[in-house]
C-alpha positions as CSV (number, residue, x, y, z in Angstrom):
1,M,-10.6,5.9,-19.7
2,E,-10.9,3.7,-22.9
3,E,-10.0,6.7,-25.0
4,L,-6.9,7.4,-22.8
5,W,-5.8,3.8,-23.1
6,N,-6.4,3.6,-26.8
7,K,-4.2,6.7,-27.3
8,A,-1.5,5.4,-25.0
9,I,-1.3,2.1,-26.8
10,L,-1.3,3.6,-30.2
11,D,1.3,6.2,-29.2
12,L,3.7,3.8,-27.5
13,L,3.1,0.5,-29.4
14,G,2.1,1.7,-32.9
15,E,-1.0,-0.6,-33.0
16,S,-4.5,-0.7,-31.8
17,L,-5.7,-3.2,-29.3
18,D,-8.9,-5.2,-29.5
19,P,-11.8,-3.0,-28.3
20,T,-13.0,-5.6,-25.8
21,K,-9.6,-5.9,-24.2
22,V,-9.2,-2.2,-24.0
23,N,-12.6,-2.0,-22.3
24,V,-11.6,-4.5,-19.7
25,L,-8.3,-2.7,-19.1
26,A,-10.1,0.6,-18.8
27,R,-12.6,-0.8,-16.3
28,Q,-9.8,-2.4,-14.2
29,T,-8.1,1.0,-14.2
30,Q,-11.2,2.8,-13.0
31,D,-11.4,0.2,-10.2
32,S,-7.8,0.9,-9.2
33,I,-8.5,4.6,-9.1
34,R,-11.5,4.1,-6.9
35,R,-9.5,1.9,-4.5
36,I,-7.0,4.8,-4.1
37,K,-9.6,7.5,-4.0
38,I,-11.1,5.9,-0.8
39,Y,-8.2,7.5,1.0
40,E,-9.8,10.9,0.4
41,S,-12.9,9.6,2.0
42,Y,-10.8,8.4,4.9
43,K,-9.4,11.8,5.2
44,Q,-12.8,13.4,5.4
45,K,-13.9,10.9,8.0
46,A,-10.8,11.7,10.1
47,Y,-11.5,15.4,9.8
48,A,-15.1,14.9,10.9
49,A,-14.0,12.7,13.9
50,V,-11.6,15.3,15.1
51,N,-14.1,18.2,14.5
52,S,-16.8,16.4,16.6
53,G,-14.4,15.5,19.4
54,Q,-14.6,11.7,18.8
55,P,-12.0,9.6,20.7
56,L,-9.2,7.9,18.8
57,Y,-10.8,4.5,19.1
58,Y,-13.8,5.9,17.1
59,T,-11.5,5.7,14.0
60,T,-9.9,2.3,14.4
61,N,-9.5,1.9,10.6
62,P,-5.8,2.7,10.4
63,F,-6.1,4.7,7.3
64,I,-8.6,7.0,8.9
65,L,-6.7,7.1,12.2
66,A,-3.4,8.0,10.5
67,Q,-5.1,11.1,8.9
68,R,-6.4,12.6,12.1
69,S,-5.0,16.1,12.7
70,D,-4.7,15.5,16.4
71,L,-1.9,13.0,15.9
72,G,1.7,13.8,15.0
73,N,3.6,12.4,12.0
74,Q,5.5,9.9,14.1
75,D,2.2,8.4,15.4
76,K,0.9,8.4,11.8
77,A,4.0,6.5,10.5
78,W,3.7,4.1,13.4
79,I,0.1,3.4,12.7
80,I,0.9,2.7,9.0
81,Y,3.8,0.5,10.0
82,L,1.5,-1.6,12.3
83,A,-1.3,-1.7,9.7
84,T,1.2,-2.9,7.1
85,Y,2.7,-5.5,9.4
86,F,-0.6,-7.3,10.1
87,G,-2.8,-6.2,7.2
88,K,-6.5,-6.6,7.1
89,S,-7.5,-10.3,7.5
90,N,-10.5,-11.7,5.7
91,S,-11.6,-13.3,9.0
92,S,-10.3,-11.2,11.9
93,K,-10.3,-7.9,9.9
94,W,-8.1,-5.2,11.7
95,E,-8.1,-7.0,15.1
96,L,-4.3,-7.6,15.3
97,F,-3.7,-3.9,14.4
98,K,-6.2,-2.8,17.1
99,R,-4.6,-5.1,19.7
100,A,-1.2,-3.5,19.0
101,T,-2.6,0.1,19.0
102,F,-5.3,0.2,21.7
103,R,-5.4,-1.0,25.3
104,N,-8.2,-3.2,26.6
105,D,-10.0,-0.1,27.9
106,L,-9.9,1.3,24.3
107,T,-7.4,4.0,25.0
108,Y,-4.8,4.7,22.3
109,I,-1.2,3.6,23.0
110,N,0.6,6.8,22.0
111,F,3.9,6.4,20.1
112,D,5.8,8.4,22.7
113,I,4.7,5.9,25.3
114,V,6.0,3.0,23.2
115,I,9.3,4.6,22.4
116,N,10.0,5.8,26.0
117,D,9.1,2.5,27.6
118,L,9.3,-0.2,25.0
119,H,9.9,-2.9,27.6
120,S,6.5,-2.2,29.2
121,Y,4.8,-2.1,25.8
122,F,6.2,-5.5,24.9
123,N,5.2,-7.0,28.3
124,Y,1.7,-5.7,27.6
125,L,1.5,-7.5,24.3
126,L,2.9,-10.7,25.8
127,G,0.2,-10.6,28.5
128,I,-2.9,-10.5,26.2
129,D,-2.6,-13.7,24.1
130,F,-1.9,-11.5,21.2
131,F,-2.5,-13.8,18.2
132,K,-5.6,-15.7,19.6
133,D,-8.3,-16.2,16.9
134,C,-6.6,-13.9,14.5
135,T,-4.9,-14.2,11.1
136,Y,-2.8,-11.9,8.9
137,S,-3.9,-10.5,5.6
138,N,-3.2,-12.3,2.3
139,H,-0.1,-10.1,1.7
140,R,1.3,-11.1,5.1
141,K,0.3,-14.8,5.2
142,F,3.9,-16.0,5.3
143,T,4.8,-13.8,8.3
144,A,5.4,-15.8,11.5
145,K,2.7,-15.4,14.2
146,A,5.3,-14.7,16.8
147,L,6.1,-11.9,19.2
148,I,9.7,-12.9,20.1
149,G,12.6,-14.5,18.3
150,P,14.4,-13.7,15.0
151,K,11.1,-13.7,13.0
152,G,9.1,-12.1,15.8
153,L,7.2,-8.8,15.8
154,F,9.3,-7.3,18.6
155,R,12.5,-7.5,16.5
156,S,10.8,-5.6,13.7
157,I,9.4,-3.0,16.1
158,E,12.8,-2.4,17.6
159,F,14.3,-1.7,14.2
160,F,11.4,0.6,13.3
161,I,11.7,2.6,16.5
162,K,15.5,2.8,16.3
163,N,15.1,4.3,12.8
164,I,11.9,6.5,13.4
165,D,13.7,9.6,12.3
166,R,14.5,8.0,9.0
167,F,10.9,6.8,8.5
168,C,9.5,10.2,9.5
169,P,12.0,12.9,8.3
170,N,11.4,16.6,8.6
171,S,11.2,17.0,4.8
172,K,9.0,15.0,2.5
173,M,10.9,12.0,1.3
174,D,10.9,10.6,-2.3
175,F,8.9,7.4,-2.6
176,H,11.8,5.3,-3.9
177,E,14.0,6.3,-1.0
178,M,11.3,5.2,1.5
179,F,10.7,2.0,-0.4
180,V,14.3,1.0,-0.3
181,L,14.6,1.9,3.4
182,S,11.3,0.1,4.3
183,M,12.4,-3.2,2.7
184,K,15.1,-3.4,5.4
185,I,12.4,-3.6,8.2
186,P,12.6,-7.1,9.6
187,N,9.8,-9.3,8.3
188,F,8.9,-6.9,5.6
189,G,10.6,-7.5,2.2
190,R,9.6,-6.0,-1.1
191,L,5.8,-6.4,-1.0
192,A,5.3,-5.1,2.6
193,G,7.8,-2.3,1.8
194,F,5.8,-1.3,-1.2
195,D,2.5,-1.4,0.7
196,F,4.0,0.6,3.6
197,S,5.5,3.3,1.3
198,S,2.3,3.5,-0.8
199,S,0.2,4.0,2.3
200,L,2.5,6.8,3.5
201,A,2.2,8.5,0.1
202,K,-1.6,8.2,0.1
203,I,-1.9,10.0,3.4
204,G,0.6,12.6,2.2
205,L,3.7,11.9,4.4
206,I,6.0,11.1,1.4
207,N,5.9,11.9,-2.4
208,E,3.9,9.6,-4.7
209,P,5.9,7.0,-6.7
210,Q,7.3,7.9,-10.1
211,S,7.5,4.3,-11.3
212,M,5.2,1.2,-11.7
213,Y,7.8,-0.9,-9.8
214,A,6.9,-3.7,-12.2
215,D,10.5,-5.0,-12.8
216,H,10.2,-7.8,-10.3
217,S,6.4,-8.3,-10.2
218,T,5.1,-11.4,-12.0
219,G,1.5,-10.1,-12.7
220,P,2.3,-6.7,-14.0
221,L,5.2,-8.0,-16.2
222,K,2.8,-10.6,-17.6
223,G,0.4,-7.8,-18.4
224,L,3.1,-5.8,-20.1
225,E,4.1,-8.9,-22.1
226,L,0.5,-9.4,-23.3
227,L,0.2,-5.7,-24.4
228,L,3.3,-6.2,-26.5
229,R,2.3,-9.5,-28.0
230,L,-1.3,-8.4,-28.7
231,T,0.1,-5.4,-30.6
232,S,2.6,-7.5,-32.6
233,N,5.6,-6.1,-30.8
234,N,8.7,-7.8,-29.4
235,A,7.7,-9.1,-26.0
236,S,11.2,-9.6,-24.5
237,R,11.8,-8.9,-20.8
238,I,13.8,-5.8,-21.7
239,N,10.8,-4.5,-23.8
240,Q,8.4,-5.3,-21.0
241,R,10.4,-3.1,-18.6
242,K,10.7,-0.4,-21.1
243,L,7.0,-0.4,-21.8
244,G,6.4,-0.1,-18.0
245,K,8.6,3.0,-17.9
246,D,7.1,4.5,-21.1
247,L,3.5,4.0,-19.8
248,M,4.4,5.8,-16.6
249,V,5.9,8.8,-18.4
250,W,2.9,8.9,-20.9
251,F,0.2,8.8,-18.1
252,L,2.1,11.4,-16.0
253,H,2.0,13.8,-19.0
254,N,-1.5,12.9,-20.3
255,S,-3.6,12.4,-17.1
256,N,-4.0,13.7,-13.6
257,I,-4.4,10.3,-11.9
258,F,-3.2,10.3,-8.3
259,M,-0.7,7.5,-7.5
260,V,-0.6,6.7,-11.2
261,G,2.2,4.3,-10.8
262,Q,0.3,2.1,-8.4
263,V,-2.9,2.5,-10.5
264,L,-1.1,1.2,-13.7
265,E,0.6,-1.6,-11.8
266,D,-2.6,-2.7,-10.1
267,S,-4.9,-2.4,-13.2
268,I,-2.5,-4.2,-15.6
269,C,-1.9,-7.0,-13.1
270,N,-5.7,-7.5,-12.7
271,W,-6.3,-7.2,-16.5
272,Q,-3.8,-9.9,-17.5
273,K,-5.8,-12.4,-15.4
274,E,-8.7,-12.2,-17.8
275,T,-8.2,-9.8,-20.7
276,G,-11.4,-10.5,-22.6
277,R,-13.9,-10.5,-19.7
278,Y,-14.2,-7.9,-16.9
279,I,-13.9,-9.4,-13.3
280,Y,-14.2,-7.3,-10.2
281,Y,-11.4,-7.5,-7.8
282,S,-11.8,-6.1,-4.3
283,G,-8.1,-5.3,-3.8
């Protein structure tokens, strides 16, 4: 990975980068690749669960559940939507997702049941003290802990269900098209839209991104700026964005990294936090 980054930097920026900084960048890239490769492990666990006849509750991790072959694509998109809406909390883990997806008796609430009797589903959630002792993930920390009202979960669900055919089309959708659509989901916005679309791509429901999507992201842009400055290049915002596009094209042609856009965005973002010393980040 160091060799790959050395060549990319030299090809695109015309200068070499300090070896220590390249080493840290390469290690952050390997970490990002590993975080995405875990979805292949999830797929294998989903296959094993179905093959051995395990019930759906056996695979409550949403990224395993959404890759089970005994669920249809609408259920899979619904599972990813709920997983994105709540995220995995440091304290309560996937508990909010599980409360929205499984009944108290641990049976799965099929998407057909939700869409055909949404009123009953909402009444069920209202009756279980839904948010008790639970928190959202860090990505979702500013989301209101509410079921009803303009910022409530129900309004978001209603939009998602009304547009399920757009979120789950017959043909494989381009990532950007899904990203733009998903940002319209109530209570989502750019970050949740990106997380949702990325997860759909990782489980194979849409095409993988062809961009780093760094134009409006503080961390990745700061990393691109540093790459430019450390190689004595003009570090203007225009050049930062150009470098992001150039890196994407370069890695698409010179590597076989899956979800390379997200790998670059994630690794550059983490690298810029400490360019001279490797720090492990869990996500």
